[in-house]
C-alpha angles and dihedrals in degrees: 000000000000091000091057092056102041097090112114094233093065098062126066091221132020128267105012123185103240137204125188126223137177119211106242128198091258090058093061120095133201089280089062096245135093110289116245091238088063090058089056090049089051089052090053093046091050092048092052092047090051093045090050090049087055089054095257106115128152091278090060091049092052094045091050095040088230136110139171109246124195111254099171141359122203110187131179111195103203106170139356132260119213136204113299093013112144109221137178128213116207122194138188131186120230123194116226130206090255120086086214099054146056134177127227120201121207134195122182116201136180104222093200091072103008092242120156107224100178143012119191144166122203122191114209127195124202113240137178106252091214095058107013089232122137115262137173115271110263117242090258090060093046091051096041100042091031090064088064101038113125131201099234125167111194108160 
């Protein structure tokens, strides 16, 4: 499936980190399409896969007493996925002006027809796991996530 979606005209921005998913029967709601909450779960799964690929897995978060907590989701649901659809979530990291925050962009595509099903932006804030209070990103986060930050202007 990855080969189908690697053409540059499918993605909104170059070089996404991608995660593949298949719509299973348990993802389908009463309206016979993938429930919107499943898309959010796929976003989270993709974000964790990307974070781990950057060397920032759960173990790092615990050792540093820091995590990136969701502050805000903005999601545009553009088309539906159906049972057995193979889809691919792409994600990009965007640095913000705040030393506490970063944004993650998402795009969900169906490689079979090139359709974009979802576009989203999630704002994360760095918090101390022990207190839940906002804290500056530790140097390990700045280095790990910083290696993937993109300069993206998307009005």
